[in-house]
FIBA-687613 format. One line per field, with one value per residue (C-alpha): residue number from 1; residue in three letters; x, y, z. Coordinates in steps of 0.25 Angstrom, whole numbers, plus 5000, padded with zeros to 4 digits. Layout:
REM FIBA-687613
vexkol = NUM, ...
bapa = ALA, ...
X = X, ...
Y = Y, ...
Z = Z, ...
***
This chain:
REM FIBA-687613
vexkol = 1, 2, 3, 4, 5, 6, 7, 8, 9, 10, 11, 12, 13, 14, 15, 16, 17, 18, 19, 20, 21, 22, 23, 24, 25, 26, 27, 28, 29, 30, 31, 32, 33, 34, 35, 36, 37, 38, 39, 40, 41, 42, 43, 44, 45, 46, 47, 48, 49, 50, 51, 52, 53, 54, 55, 56, 57, 58, 59, 60, 61, 62, 63, 64, 65, 66, 67, 68, 69, 70, 71, 72, 73, 74, 75, 76, 77, 78, 79, 80, 81, 82, 83, 84, 85, 86, 87, 88, 89, 90, 91, 92, 93, 94, 95, 96, 97, 98, 99, 100, 101, 102, 103, 104, 105, 106, 107, 108, 109, 110, 111, 112, 113, 114, 115, 116, 117, 118, 119, 120, 121, 122, 123, 124, 125, 126, 127, 128, 129, 130, 131, 132, 133, 134, 135, 136, 137, 138, 139, 140, 141, 142, 143, 144, 145, 146, 147, 148, 149, 150, 151, 152, 153, 154, 155, 156, 157, 158, 159, 160, 161, 162, 163, 164, 165, 166, 167, 168, 169, 170, 171, 172, 173, 174, 175, 176, 177, 178, 179, 180, 181, 182, 183, 184, 185, 186, 187, 188, 189, 190, 191, 192, 193, 194, 195, 196, 197, 198, 199, 200, 201, 202, 203, 204, 205, 206, 207, 208, 209, 210, 211, 212, 213, 214, 215, 216, 217, 218, 219, 220, 221, 222, 223, 224, 225, 226, 227, 228, 229, 230, 231, 232, 233, 234, 235, 236, 237, 238, 239, 240, 241, 242, 243, 244, 245, 246, 247, 248, 249, 250, 251, 252, 253, 254, 255, 256, 257, 258, 259, 260, 261, 262, 263, 264, 265, 266, 267, 268, 269, 270, 271, 272, 273, 274, 275, 276, 277, 278, 279, 280, 281, 282, 283, 284, 285, 286, 287, 288, 289, 290, 291, 292, 293, 294, 295, 296, 297, 298, 299, 300, 301, 302, 303, 304, 305, 306, 307, 308, 309, 310, 311
bapa = MET, ASN, SER, ALA, TYR, LEU, PHE, VAL, HIS, PHE, ARG, GLU, LYS, GLU, THR, PRO, ASP, GLY, GLU, GLN, VAL, TYR, PHE, GLY, LEU, SER, ARG, ASP, GLY, PHE, ASN, TRP, GLU, GLN, VAL, ASN, GLY, GLY, GLU, PRO, VAL, LEU, TRP, SER, ASN, LYS, GLY, GLU, LYS, GLY, VAL, ARG, ASP, HIS, THR, ILE, VAL, ARG, THR, ALA, SER, GLY, THR, PHE, TYR, ILE, LEU, SER, THR, ASP, LEU, SER, LEU, ALA, ASN, SER, PHE, ASN, SER, LYS, TYR, GLU, GLY, LYS, TRP, ALA, ASN, ILE, ALA, ARG, SER, GLY, SER, LYS, HIS, LEU, ALA, LEU, TRP, GLU, SER, GLU, GLU, PHE, VAL, ASN, TRP, SER, GLU, GLN, ARG, MET, VAL, GLU, LEU, GLY, ASP, GLU, TYR, PHE, GLY, CYS, LEU, TRP, ALA, PRO, GLU, VAL, PHE, HIS, ASP, ALA, GLY, ARG, ASP, GLU, TYR, VAL, ILE, HIS, PHE, SER, ALA, ALA, HIS, ALA, SER, ASN, GLN, PHE, GLY, ASP, LYS, ALA, ILE, PHE, TYR, THR, ARG, THR, ARG, ASP, PHE, ILE, SER, PHE, ASP, LYS, PRO, LYS, LEU, LEU, CYS, ARG, LYS, ASP, GLY, SER, GLY, ILE, ILE, ASP, SER, ALA, LEU, TYR, GLU, GLU, GLY, GLY, ARG, TYR, TYR, ARG, PHE, LEU, LYS, SER, GLU, ALA, ASP, PRO, ALA, GLY, ILE, MET, LEU, GLN, HIS, GLY, GLU, THR, LEU, THR, GLY, ALA, TYR, THR, GLU, ASN, MET, SER, PHE, ALA, ALA, GLU, MET, ALA, LYS, ILE, THR, PRO, GLY, ALA, TYR, GLU, GLY, PRO, THR, ALA, PHE, LYS, LEU, PRO, GLY, GLY, LYS, TRP, CYS, LEU, MET, LEU, ASP, PHE, TYR, GLY, ILE, ARG, GLY, GLU, GLY, GLN, GLY, TYR, VAL, PRO, PHE, ILE, ALA, ASP, THR, LEU, GLN, ASP, GLY, ARG, PHE, VAL, ARG, SER, ASP, GLU, GLN, PHE, SER, PHE, PRO, TYR, ARG, PHE, LYS, HIS, GLY, THR, VAL, LEU, ALA, ILE, THR, VAL, ASP, GLU, TYR, GLU, ARG, ILE, ARG, ARG, HIS, PHE, SER
X = 5009, 5008, 5011, 5006, 5002, 4988, 4993, 4980, 4980, 4975, 4975, 4984, 4970, 4963, 4950, 4943, 4944, 4958, 4958, 4952, 4956, 4964, 4971, 4983, 4988, 5003, 5008, 5022, 5021, 5026, 5014, 5002, 4988, 4975, 4963, 4950, 4953, 4961, 4947, 4946, 4944, 4939, 4931, 4932, 4918, 4922, 4929, 4934, 4930, 4945, 4956, 4971, 4985, 4979, 4985, 4980, 4984, 4982, 4978, 4982, 4969, 4967, 4959, 4963, 4963, 4964, 4967, 4967, 4968, 4955, 4958, 4952, 4959, 4951, 4939, 4946, 4958, 4952, 4941, 4940, 4956, 4956, 4967, 4978, 4985, 4987, 4972, 4971, 4982, 4977, 4960, 4960, 4954, 4958, 4953, 4958, 4949, 4948, 4946, 4946, 4946, 4947, 4951, 4953, 4941, 4929, 4932, 4926, 4918, 4927, 4930, 4936, 4944, 4947, 4962, 4964, 4957, 4959, 4974, 4977, 4977, 4972, 4976, 4986, 4991, 4988, 4996, 4995, 5006, 5003, 5010, 5011, 5016, 5004, 4996, 4990, 4989, 4997, 4989, 4999, 4997, 5001, 4994, 4995, 4994, 4990, 5002, 5011, 5001, 4997, 5010, 5019, 5011, 5015, 5012, 5002, 4997, 4985, 4985, 4973, 4971, 4958, 4957, 4944, 4950, 4963, 4973, 4974, 4985, 4998, 5012, 5020, 5032, 5033, 5045, 5052, 5050, 5041, 5027, 5027, 5017, 5013, 5020, 5021, 5025, 5032, 5040, 5052, 5062, 5056, 5058, 5047, 5049, 5042, 5040, 5035, 5033, 5039, 5033, 5046, 5062, 5062, 5050, 5050, 5049, 5054, 5057, 5061, 5062, 5061, 5061, 5047, 5034, 5031, 5043, 5056, 5062, 5073, 5074, 5080, 5090, 5094, 5077, 5080, 5091, 5081, 5072, 5082, 5083, 5068, 5062, 5059, 5044, 5037, 5034, 5024, 5014, 5026, 5021, 5030, 5028, 5036, 5038, 5038, 5053, 5056, 5059, 5049, 5043, 5040, 5030, 5028, 5020, 5026, 5019, 5031, 5023, 5011, 5002, 5009, 5021, 5015, 5010, 5019, 5031, 5039, 5053, 5061, 5068, 5075, 5070, 5064, 5077, 5085, 5076, 5083, 5070, 5071, 5061, 5057, 5047, 5050, 5041, 5033, 5018, 5002, 4992, 4989, 4995, 4992, 4996, 4996, 4996, 4999, 5004, 5000, 5003, 4994, 4992, 4990, 4976, 4973, 4979, 4969, 4958, 4960, 4962, 4948, 4940, 4945, 4945
Y = 5058, 5054, 5068, 5064, 5054, 5046, 5040, 5031, 5027, 5025, 5035, 5031, 5033, 5020, 5024, 5018, 5031, 5028, 5016, 5020, 5025, 5037, 5048, 5056, 5064, 5070, 5077, 5073, 5060, 5068, 5078, 5072, 5075, 5071, 5066, 5067, 5077, 5066, 5055, 5044, 5043, 5028, 5020, 5006, 5001, 4986, 4976, 4980, 4995, 5002, 4999, 5000, 4999, 5004, 5004, 5011, 5007, 5014, 5003, 5002, 5004, 5016, 5012, 5013, 5002, 5003, 4993, 4993, 4983, 4980, 4982, 4993, 4992, 5004, 4994, 4981, 4981, 4980, 4971, 4963, 4959, 4962, 4972, 4961, 4965, 4949, 4948, 4957, 4952, 4936, 4940, 4953, 4957, 4947, 4960, 4971, 4983, 4990, 5003, 5006, 5021, 5028, 5041, 5041, 5046, 5039, 5024, 5010, 5002, 4997, 4983, 4971, 4961, 4949, 4943, 4937, 4923, 4914, 4913, 4926, 4937, 4953, 4959, 4969, 4982, 4978, 4985, 4984, 4984, 4985, 4973, 4978, 4966, 4958, 4971, 4965, 4972, 4964, 4968, 4964, 4964, 4959, 4948, 4935, 4922, 4909, 4903, 4908, 4905, 4920, 4926, 4936, 4944, 4943, 4950, 4943, 4948, 4948, 4949, 4958, 4965, 4971, 4972, 4963, 4950, 4946, 4934, 4927, 4932, 4924, 4928, 4940, 4939, 4935, 4938, 4932, 4933, 4945, 4950, 4958, 4968, 4983, 4977, 4988, 4984, 4993, 4993, 5001, 4997, 4983, 4979, 4977, 4981, 4979, 4986, 4978, 4979, 4969, 4967, 4961, 4957, 4967, 4976, 4986, 4991, 4981, 4984, 4975, 4971, 4959, 4958, 4952, 4957, 4944, 4939, 4939, 4951, 4958, 4967, 4983, 4984, 4999, 5001, 4992, 5001, 5013, 5007, 5003, 5017, 5020, 5014, 4999, 4992, 5008, 5008, 5000, 5004, 5004, 5014, 5019, 5027, 5037, 5049, 5063, 5064, 5047, 5041, 5032, 5036, 5025, 5026, 5019, 5021, 5024, 5018, 5019, 5027, 5033, 5045, 5057, 5052, 5039, 5037, 5037, 5042, 5043, 5037, 5040, 5031, 5036, 5020, 5008, 5000, 5010, 5007, 5018, 5025, 5036, 5041, 5055, 5063, 5076, 5081, 5070, 5075, 5069, 5074, 5063, 5048, 5040, 5024, 5014, 5016, 5018, 5030, 5029, 5039, 5049, 5058, 5075, 5073, 5061, 5070, 5080, 5073, 5066, 5078, 5086, 5075, 5073, 5087
Z = 4925, 4940, 4947, 4961, 4971, 4977, 4989, 4996, 5010, 5023, 5035, 5049, 5057, 5066, 5061, 5050, 5040, 5041, 5033, 5021, 5007, 5007, 4997, 4997, 4984, 4983, 4970, 4974, 4984, 4995, 4997, 5001, 5002, 5008, 5000, 5003, 5016, 5022, 5022, 5015, 5001, 5000, 5013, 5012, 5017, 5016, 5021, 5034, 5028, 5030, 5021, 5022, 5015, 5003, 4988, 4974, 4959, 4945, 4936, 4921, 4919, 4926, 4939, 4952, 4962, 4980, 4987, 5002, 5014, 5019, 5034, 5044, 5058, 5062, 5060, 5063, 5072, 5086, 5082, 5070, 5071, 5087, 5085, 5080, 5065, 5067, 5065, 5053, 5047, 5047, 5046, 5039, 5025, 5013, 5003, 5000, 4997, 4983, 4976, 4962, 4953, 4943, 4946, 4960, 4964, 4962, 4969, 4966, 4978, 4988, 4983, 4991, 4985, 4991, 4989, 5003, 5005, 5017, 5017, 5019, 5029, 5029, 5013, 5018, 5009, 4995, 4984, 4969, 4958, 4943, 4937, 4922, 4915, 4919, 4919, 4933, 4947, 4958, 4971, 4983, 4998, 5010, 5019, 5028, 5021, 5027, 5021, 5030, 5041, 5041, 5046, 5041, 5029, 5016, 5004, 4993, 4977, 4969, 4952, 4945, 4934, 4938, 4953, 4951, 4950, 4958, 4956, 4971, 4979, 4978, 4988, 4982, 4994, 5008, 5018, 5028, 5042, 5040, 5036, 5024, 5019, 5011, 4999, 4986, 4975, 4965, 4948, 4945, 4935, 4930, 4945, 4956, 4971, 4982, 4997, 5009, 5023, 5030, 5043, 5050, 5048, 5045, 5046, 5038, 5021, 5012, 4996, 4986, 4972, 4961, 4947, 4947, 4955, 4961, 4962, 4971, 4978, 4984, 4995, 4992, 5002, 4999, 5004, 5017, 5019, 5019, 5026, 5038, 5040, 5044, 5056, 5055, 5051, 5052, 5038, 5030, 5016, 5006, 4993, 4983, 4971, 4963, 4965, 4955, 4953, 4951, 4964, 4974, 4986, 4995, 5006, 5018, 5030, 5042, 5052, 5063, 5072, 5078, 5074, 5066, 5057, 5053, 5039, 5026, 5023, 5009, 5008, 4994, 4984, 4970, 4965, 4970, 4966, 4975, 4988, 4995, 4999, 5009, 5019, 5014, 5019, 5021, 5012, 5013, 5019, 5021, 5027, 5036, 5041, 5031, 5030, 5021, 5006, 4990, 4983, 4967, 4958, 4952, 4941, 4945, 4938, 4947, 4960, 4955, 4955, 4968, 4974, 4968, 4972, 4987, 4987
***
């Protein structure tokens, strides 16, 4: 029984230790505790030696995988990329960083998964969705691409069964007039739901639904109406999970200010179909500012195992 949550994230710091893998734990999805004394649980020692935008998935075999963007602003922004995000988008890593574990506490050596080629820019913000009908895992990520002269970013996807062999990436979706990043996919009632960050026109978080995983999607206008009430272009990194009572919690990374107050905040809705996610952070707490990650439902036994191991 899932009665606890693991948040895999990085930290809002401008030093290399911030761009590593951190864990947070919660019993209710609102009140979070730091793991390992607020220090990284995994360090990147390959690629750019920094990782961001983590996701974690529990596979049917019982193996857990963490995938991350291979990028370190602390190590590379002002040197390799000359202080320009456009240089990262065009010339950043074509790899994702990957770790695997059977029980959350002992992790494999870091592995670099090369999904991009010369036609791709940087691979950003991977997420994983289990396509149960095909018993495959869909890894989707955002990237600039040569097909539109490395202009507005789009969402691409690959499929794998074993996290060793991966299909050649294909386009999942684009948006007219704007780049899209930070995709997150879920299923509810036989329908697929997709959160995205639109970079412009307008800037903000979108929710779409579709009848097939990789087919056409339609925007949820109830969600759009709620998002219109908050600061535009100030949230990113969506991750969603079901609370113990059955409602959905959408966590959005609030980066609209510097310093205190920056980091994830929760939005609550009855269902994904309803889409009326309302900011609900009166009872929310986390011990430090934390950034782009993914929440995974875990058991109480798993919660205690992580706490004990990293204490």
